[in-house]
C-alpha positions as CSV (number, residue, x, y, z in Angstrom):
1,M,34.4,1.6,17.7
2,D,32.9,1.5,21.3
3,L,29.0,1.2,20.9
4,R,28.3,0.8,24.6
5,P,25.4,3.4,25.2
6,K,26.7,7.0,26.4
7,K,24.6,10.3,27.7
8,L,25.3,11.4,24.1
9,D,22.9,8.7,22.6
10,L,20.1,9.0,25.1
11,Y,20.4,12.8,24.3
12,I,20.3,12.1,20.2
13,V,17.4,9.3,20.6
14,G,15.3,11.5,22.7
15,K,15.6,14.5,20.6
16,F,14.9,12.4,17.4
17,I,12.0,10.5,18.8
18,T,10.4,13.5,20.4
19,T,10.6,15.7,17.5
20,F,9.4,13.0,15.3
21,F,5.9,12.5,17.4
22,V,5.5,16.4,17.9
23,A,6.0,17.0,14.0
24,L,3.7,13.9,13.6
25,L,0.7,15.3,15.7
26,L,1.2,18.8,14.3
27,I,0.9,17.8,10.9
28,I,-1.7,15.2,11.3
29,G,-4.1,18.0,13.2
30,I,-3.5,20.2,10.4
31,V,-4.3,17.4,7.8
32,I,-7.3,16.5,9.6
33,I,-8.7,20.1,9.8
34,F,-8.5,20.2,6.1
35,D,-10.1,16.8,5.6
36,I,-13.2,17.7,7.7
37,S,-13.6,20.8,5.7
38,E,-13.1,19.0,2.2
39,K,-15.8,16.3,3.4
40,I,-18.1,18.3,5.9
41,D,-20.8,18.5,2.9
42,D,-20.6,14.7,2.3
43,F,-20.9,14.3,6.3
44,V,-24.0,16.5,6.6
45,S,-25.8,15.2,3.4
46,K,-25.4,11.5,4.3
47,E,-26.1,12.2,7.9
48,A,-22.8,10.4,9.1
49,P,-23.1,10.2,12.9
50,L,-20.2,11.9,14.9
51,K,-19.3,9.0,16.7
52,A,-18.7,7.1,13.1
53,I,-16.8,10.3,11.9
54,I,-14.2,10.1,14.9
55,F,-14.0,6.4,15.7
56,D,-14.6,4.6,12.6
57,Y,-13.1,7.1,10.2
58,Y,-10.4,9.6,11.9
59,V,-8.9,7.2,14.3
60,N,-8.4,4.6,11.7
61,F,-7.2,7.5,9.1
62,V,-4.4,8.5,11.4
63,P,-2.4,5.5,11.3
64,Y,-2.7,5.4,7.5
65,F,-1.9,9.0,6.9
66,M,1.2,8.6,9.6
67,N,2.7,5.6,7.7
68,M,2.0,6.8,4.1
69,F,4.1,10.0,4.9
70,S,6.6,8.7,7.5
71,P,9.6,9.4,5.0
72,L,8.6,12.7,5.4
73,F,8.2,13.0,8.8
74,V,11.4,11.1,9.6
75,F,13.2,13.7,7.2
76,I,11.9,16.7,8.4
77,T,12.7,15.6,12.1
78,V,16.2,14.8,11.4
79,I,17.0,18.0,9.2
80,F,15.3,20.2,12.1
81,F,16.9,18.9,15.2
82,T,20.3,18.2,13.5
83,S,20.3,21.6,12.0
84,K,19.5,23.2,15.3
85,M,22.6,21.2,17.0
86,A,25.0,22.5,14.4
87,A,23.8,25.9,14.5
88,D,24.5,25.7,18.5
89,S,27.7,24.4,17.6
90,E,26.9,21.1,19.5
91,I,28.2,19.0,16.6
92,V,31.5,20.7,16.7
93,A,31.6,20.2,20.5
94,I,30.9,16.4,20.1
95,L,33.5,15.8,17.3
96,S,36.0,17.9,19.5
97,C,35.8,15.5,22.3
98,G,36.9,12.6,20.4
99,I,33.8,11.2,19.1
100,S,33.6,10.4,15.6
101,F,31.2,11.0,13.2
102,H,30.5,7.5,12.6
103,R,30.0,6.8,16.1
104,M,27.6,9.9,16.3
105,M,25.4,8.2,13.8
106,V,24.7,5.1,15.9
107,P,21.9,6.8,18.2
108,Y,20.5,8.4,14.6
109,I,20.5,4.6,13.1
110,F,19.2,3.2,16.5
111,S,16.1,5.7,16.3
112,A,15.6,4.9,12.7
113,T,15.3,1.4,13.6
114,L,12.4,2.1,16.1
115,I,10.4,3.9,13.6
116,A,11.0,1.4,10.9
117,I,9.9,-1.2,13.3
118,L,7.0,1.1,14.1
119,S,6.2,1.4,10.4
120,L,6.5,-2.3,9.6
121,C,4.1,-3.2,12.4
122,L,1.9,-0.7,11.4
123,N,1.8,-2.1,7.9
124,L,1.4,-5.8,8.7
125,F,-1.0,-5.9,11.9
126,I,-2.7,-2.4,12.5
127,I,-3.5,-0.6,9.1
128,P,-5.0,-3.7,7.3
129,D,-7.9,-3.8,10.1
130,A,-7.9,-0.1,10.5
131,N,-8.6,0.3,6.7
132,K,-11.2,-2.0,6.7
133,T,-13.3,0.3,8.9
134,R,-12.4,3.3,7.2
135,L,-13.0,2.0,3.7
136,D,-16.4,0.9,5.0
137,F,-17.0,4.4,6.4
138,E,-16.1,5.9,2.9
139,N,-18.2,3.5,0.9
140,Q,-21.2,4.5,3.0
141,Y,-20.8,8.3,3.6
142,I,-18.4,9.7,1.2
143,K,-18.0,7.8,-2.1
144,A,-19.6,5.1,-4.3
145,R,-19.6,1.4,-2.8
146,F,-18.3,-0.5,-6.1
147,K,-16.1,-0.1,-8.8
148,S,-16.5,-2.8,-11.5
149,V,-13.6,-4.4,-13.2
150,G,-15.4,-3.7,-16.5
151,R,-16.2,-5.9,-19.3
152,N,-15.0,-9.0,-20.9
153,V,-13.7,-10.7,-17.9
154,H,-11.5,-13.9,-17.8
155,Y,-10.8,-16.0,-15.2
156,Q,-9.0,-19.1,-14.6
157,T,-11.1,-20.5,-11.5
158,A,-9.5,-23.8,-11.0
159,P,-6.6,-25.8,-13.0
160,G,-8.2,-26.2,-16.6
161,E,-11.4,-24.4,-15.7
162,Y,-12.0,-21.2,-17.3
163,V,-14.7,-18.4,-17.0
164,F,-15.7,-15.6,-19.1
165,A,-18.4,-13.1,-18.7
166,E,-19.1,-10.6,-20.9
167,S,-20.5,-8.0,-18.2
168,F,-21.6,-8.0,-14.6
169,S,-24.2,-6.3,-12.4
170,S,-23.5,-5.6,-9.1
171,W,-27.3,-4.6,-8.1
172,N,-28.4,-8.5,-8.6
173,N,-25.2,-10.3,-8.4
174,T,-25.8,-11.4,-12.4
175,A,-23.0,-12.1,-14.8
176,Y,-24.3,-11.9,-18.6
177,R,-23.3,-13.8,-21.7
178,F,-21.5,-16.4,-19.2
179,T,-19.1,-19.2,-20.1
180,L,-17.3,-21.9,-18.6
181,E,-14.9,-24.0,-20.4
182,K,-13.0,-27.1,-19.0
183,I,-9.6,-28.0,-20.9
184,E,-7.6,-31.5,-20.4
185,N,-4.3,-31.9,-21.8
186,D,-4.3,-29.1,-23.7
187,Q,-7.9,-29.9,-25.3
188,L,-11.4,-28.5,-25.1
189,V,-13.3,-31.3,-23.0
190,S,-16.6,-29.2,-22.3
191,K,-18.1,-25.8,-22.8
192,I,-21.0,-24.4,-20.8
193,S,-22.7,-21.2,-22.5
194,A,-25.5,-19.4,-20.5
195,E,-27.3,-16.1,-21.3
196,S,-26.8,-15.1,-17.6
197,A,-25.7,-16.4,-14.4
198,V,-26.9,-15.3,-10.8
199,Y,-25.1,-15.5,-8.0
200,D,-27.0,-17.5,-5.0
201,T,-25.6,-16.0,-1.8
202,T,-27.6,-18.8,0.4
203,K,-26.2,-21.7,-1.7
204,Q,-22.9,-19.8,-2.5
205,S,-23.5,-21.2,-6.1
206,W,-24.5,-20.1,-9.5
207,R,-27.8,-20.3,-11.4
208,L,-27.3,-20.6,-15.3
209,K,-30.4,-19.5,-17.1
210,K,-31.1,-20.7,-20.6
211,Y,-27.9,-22.4,-20.8
212,F,-26.4,-25.1,-23.4
213,I,-23.7,-27.6,-22.6
214,R,-21.3,-29.0,-25.3
215,E,-19.3,-31.9,-24.5
216,Y,-16.6,-33.0,-26.6
217,N,-15.4,-36.9,-27.2
218,E,-12.2,-38.2,-28.0
219,D,-13.2,-39.6,-31.4
220,L,-13.8,-35.6,-32.3
221,T,-18.0,-36.2,-31.8
222,D,-19.6,-34.0,-29.5
223,R,-22.9,-34.1,-27.3
224,I,-25.1,-31.2,-26.7
225,R,-27.6,-30.5,-24.3
226,S,-29.6,-27.4,-23.1
227,G,-32.4,-26.3,-20.3
228,R,-33.7,-23.4,-19.0
229,Q,-32.1,-23.3,-15.6
230,L,-28.7,-25.4,-14.1
231,D,-27.4,-24.6,-10.4
232,T,-23.4,-25.1,-10.5
233,V,-20.7,-24.6,-7.8
234,I,-17.5,-22.3,-9.0
235,D,-14.8,-21.0,-7.1
236,L,-16.1,-17.6,-8.0
237,S,-17.9,-15.0,-6.0
238,P,-19.3,-11.2,-6.8
239,K,-16.4,-9.8,-4.9
240,D,-14.1,-11.1,-7.9
241,F,-15.7,-8.9,-10.3
242,Y,-14.5,-5.7,-8.4
243,L,-11.3,-3.8,-8.5
244,T,-8.8,-4.8,-5.8
245,E,-7.1,-1.5,-5.5
246,N,-8.6,-0.6,-1.9
247,T,-9.3,-4.3,-1.2
248,V,-5.6,-5.1,-1.1
249,E,-5.2,-2.6,1.8
250,T,-7.5,-4.3,4.0
251,L,-5.6,-7.5,4.0
252,T,-3.2,-9.0,6.3
253,Y,0.2,-10.5,5.0
254,S,-1.0,-13.9,5.1
255,E,-4.4,-12.8,3.3
256,L,-2.5,-10.7,0.8
257,N,-0.1,-13.7,-0.2
258,Q,-3.2,-15.9,-0.6
259,L,-4.8,-13.4,-2.6
260,I,-1.9,-13.1,-4.8
261,D,-1.4,-17.0,-5.5
262,L,-5.0,-17.0,-6.4
263,Q,-4.9,-14.2,-8.9
264,K,-1.7,-15.5,-10.3
265,M,-3.7,-18.7,-10.9
266,R,-6.7,-17.2,-12.4
267,G,-4.5,-15.1,-14.7
268,D,-6.4,-11.9,-12.9
269,A,-4.3,-8.5,-14.3
270,N,-5.8,-7.1,-10.7
271,V,-2.7,-8.8,-9.0
272,K,-0.7,-6.3,-9.8
273,F,-2.5,-4.2,-7.0
274,A,-1.8,-6.9,-4.4
275,L,2.0,-7.2,-5.5
276,I,2.3,-3.2,-5.2
277,E,0.7,-3.2,-1.8
278,K,3.1,-6.3,-0.6
279,N,6.3,-4.7,-1.8
280,T,5.2,-1.3,-0.4
281,R,4.6,-2.4,3.0
282,F,8.4,-3.5,3.1
283,A,9.9,-0.9,0.8
284,L,8.5,2.2,2.9
285,P,9.8,1.3,6.4
286,F,13.5,0.6,4.7
287,S,13.1,4.4,3.9
288,A,13.6,5.6,7.4
289,F,17.3,4.5,7.4
290,I,18.2,6.0,4.1
291,L,16.5,9.5,4.7
292,T,17.9,9.6,7.9
293,I,21.7,9.3,6.8
294,M,20.8,12.0,4.0
295,G,19.2,14.1,6.8
296,V,22.5,14.1,9.2
297,A,24.8,14.4,5.9
298,L,22.9,17.4,4.8
299,S,22.2,19.4,8.2
300,S,25.5,18.7,10.5
301,K,27.2,21.7,9.0
302,K,26.5,25.0,10.2
303,R,25.5,27.1,7.8
304,R,24.4,31.1,7.4
305,G,21.1,31.9,7.5
306,G,20.1,29.4,9.9
307,I,18.3,25.8,9.8
308,G,15.8,27.5,7.2
309,W,17.9,26.5,4.1
310,N,18.4,22.9,5.7
311,I,14.7,22.2,6.3
312,G,13.7,23.6,2.7
313,I,16.1,20.9,1.3
314,G,14.7,18.4,3.1
315,I,11.4,18.7,2.4
316,A,12.1,18.8,-1.2
317,L,13.9,15.9,-1.0
318,A,11.3,14.1,1.3
319,F,8.6,15.1,-1.4
320,T,10.6,13.7,-4.2
321,Y,11.2,10.4,-2.5
322,I,7.2,10.0,-2.0
323,L,6.5,11.3,-5.6
324,F,9.1,8.7,-6.9
325,L,7.9,6.0,-5.0
326,R,4.4,6.8,-6.0
327,F,5.7,7.2,-9.7
328,S,7.4,3.9,-9.6
329,Q,4.0,2.1,-9.2
330,M,3.4,3.3,-12.7
331,F,6.2,1.0,-13.9
332,V,4.1,-1.8,-12.7
333,H,0.8,-0.7,-14.3
334,T,2.5,-0.4,-17.7
335,G,4.4,-3.7,-17.6
336,A,7.8,-2.0,-17.6
337,L,9.2,-3.2,-14.5
338,P,8.3,-6.4,-12.2
339,P,6.8,-4.9,-8.9
340,F,9.6,-5.7,-6.9
341,I,12.1,-3.8,-9.1
342,A,9.8,-1.1,-9.4
343,L,8.9,-0.7,-5.9
344,W,12.6,-0.9,-4.3
345,L,14.0,1.4,-7.4
346,P,13.4,4.5,-5.1
347,N,15.1,3.0,-2.3
348,L,17.9,1.9,-4.3
349,V,18.4,5.5,-5.9
350,F,18.3,7.2,-2.8
351,T,20.7,5.1,-0.9
352,I,23.1,5.8,-3.7
353,I,22.1,9.7,-3.0
354,A,22.6,9.1,0.7
355,A,26.1,7.4,0.3
356,F,27.1,10.4,-1.8
357,L,26.1,12.7,0.8
358,Y,27.4,11.0,3.7
359,R,30.9,10.7,2.0
360,I,31.4,14.4,1.5
361,A,29.7,15.5,4.9
362,P,32.2,17.2,7.2
363,K,33.5,14.8,9.7
């Protein structure tokens, strides 16, 4: 197969990229209009500055939205301009000139590669920083700032060191019914119990109030001490008492890996949010290849009734993929599947569908 660039390659790549970004701009414009109409009351009631609305929220909202629905944009793009080429008998002319269907796919795959690289760069380098500003704006002007992880929180803060808190108050950075246990060689060495533990933001330490310390010896005897106040340093901060469902969206790839390692060490159930985010960042860009192949296979044949039928099928399949990707996260939350398998399952299923459609496509 001759892979040297041809005028046909430039023609298809130009149509692909141009149609993709035009569709992107049109849909983003419509979404922003609907989003403004939905949130205008919050903007007015909380006196959000116009500059912050534009530059802190919507400028950072665009890459987030664009990447989240990139599979839809790719599929609609391919379906639209390929159907038009088929309707104008351009594909018949291409195949009649001795160019095989497989060779015609080369510029499509090249364009999908450019979009996949763009999506991956957005995921790894641009969107995390954009999300920090966007979520800060939302917390200040749209919704409540924090969401507690709930009651009865258990953490392993270091090897052999375990923390328990019955509840935590974000208003005064205080954990109630606080317990710190130290275990060595599967034996409980010491246990500190306190009525409350207040976080000192200046010293970055915890102040235990009305505490009891019980130390256990090898001869099964123990020693008990108590007091009204004790300062101690623990690898724990107030932010660890909040859900990380949105926090993980603001982390770079290295920060995300560090958080995963820390949460696994602590036995934190919220590690599932970080694992979902990590796998989604790679699984989503890969969909550009799958949906491009599906789009060409579905729309390369001239149909009666024009391109409307192809676009309808394309939108339905694209939304099915996005819903499947979101629904697969439920397998992680319920513990039915590991995050890697659950998040890559939609790509696996749609790869099989794409291979079947490509096989039966008229060549």
